C-alpha positions in Angstrom: 0.0 0.0 0.0 2.8 2.4 -0.7 0.6 4.7 -2.6 -1.9 4.9 0.3 0.8 5.8 2.8 1.7 8.9 0.9 4.9 7.7 -0.6 3.8 8.2 -4.2 2.5 11.5 -5.5 2.0 13.1 -8.9 5.0 15.1 -10.2 7.2 13.9 -7.3 10.1 11.4 -7.5 9.4 7.9 -6.4 11.1 6.6 -3.3 14.4 4.8 -3.8 14.3 2.9 -0.5 11.7 0.5 1.0 9.4 -2.0 -0.8 8.3 0.3 -3.6 11.5 0.2 -5.8 11.2 -3.6 -5.7 8.1 -3.5 -7.9 4.9 -5.5 -7.6 6.4 -8.9 -7.0 5.4 -10.1 -10.4 1.9 -8.8 -10.5 0.5 -6.7 -13.3 1.8 -3.2 -13.7 -0.6 -0.4 -12.9 -0.4 2.5 -15.3 1.0 5.6 -13.7 -2.0 7.8 -14.6 -4.5 5.3 -12.9 -2.3 5.3 -9.8 -2.1 9.0 -9.6 -5.8 9.4 -10.3 -6.6 7.1 -7.4 -4.1 8.7 -5.0 -5.5 12.2 -5.9 -9.0 11.1 -5.1 -7.9 9.5 -1.8 -6.0 12.7 -0.9 -9.1 14.8 -1.6 -11.4 12.6 0.6 -8.7 12.6 3.4 -8.7 16.4 3.4 -12.5 16.5 3.6 -12.8 14.0 6.5 -9.7 14.7 8.5 -8.8 11.0 8.3 -5.4 9.9 7.1 -4.8 8.6 3.6 -4.3 4.9 4.8 -7.6 5.2 6.8 -9.5 6.4 3.7 -8.0 3.6 1.6 -8.8 0.8 4.2 -12.3 2.2 4.9 -13.0 2.3 1.2 -12.0 -1.3 0.7 -14.1 -2.4 3.7 -17.2 -0.9 2.0 -16.8 -2.9 -1.2 -19.6 -5.4 -1.5 -17.3 -8.3 -2.4 -14.5 -7.6 0.2 -14.9 -9.5 3.4 -11.4 -8.9 4.9 -8.6 -6.5 4.5 -5.1 -7.6 5.4 -2.9 -4.8 6.7 0.9 -4.8 6.8 1.9 -2.3 9.5 5.6 -2.1 10.0 5.4 -0.5 13.5 2.9 0.3 16.3 2.1 3.7 14.9 1.1 2.3 11.5 -1.0 -0.3 13.2 -2.8 2.2 15.3 -3.4 4.4 12.3 -4.7 1.5 10.2 -7.1 0.5 13.0 -8.5 4.0 12.9 -10.0 3.1 9.6 -12.9 1.3 11.4 -15.8 2.5 13.4 -17.0 5.0 10.8 -17.9 5.1 7.1 -17.2 7.2 4.1 -20.3 8.7 2.7 -21.9 7.1 -0.4 -20.8 10.1 -2.4 -17.2 9.7 -1.3 -17.3 6.0 -2.1 -18.7 6.7 -5.5 -15.9 9.3 -6.2 -13.2 6.8 -5.2 -14.8 4.1 -7.2 -14.9 6.4 -10.3 -11.3 7.3 -9.8 -10.3 3.6 -9.9 -12.7 2.5 -12.6 -11.2 0.8 -15.6 -12.8 -1.1 -18.5 -12.9 -4.8 -17.8 -12.3 -7.5 -20.5 -14.9 -10.0 -21.4 -16.5 -11.8 -19.6 -16.1 -9.6 -16.5 -17.6 -6.4 -18.0 -21.1 -7.8 -18.0 -20.9 -9.2 -14.5 -20.5 -5.8 -12.9 -24.3 -5.3 -12.7 -25.0 -8.7 -11.1 -26.6 -8.6 -7.6 -23.4 -10.2 -6.0 -21.4 -7.2 -7.2 -23.8 -4.3 -7.4 -23.0 -0.7 -8.4 -22.8 1.6 -5.4 -25.8 3.9 -5.0 -25.8 7.4 -3.7 -29.0 7.1 -1.7 
């Protein structure tokens, strides 16, 4: 979750130490523009709520209809306490919709037609 801890920002150099320079451990690459769009949206919601960037990211994930568990990787007690502060409150439906829109990408067949199924519904604002 390097991006969510504030280590990656648009128009700033990427860190040269830590886990980020190692890459995504063989996973698919995320286009820079998508990454920055998501980080920008998380930053905006964090400013609105007064919560931290990691708290916004974790809270957002916990509100996804198909997410039952979020595994956090705190490196110290402060990160753990901050991550635990992501629970006990909820982002507004409008904030969730903005974060969803920032991370939205076209899906390949057959996944694009499954988005509207009841098990994976679109978020509603009301």
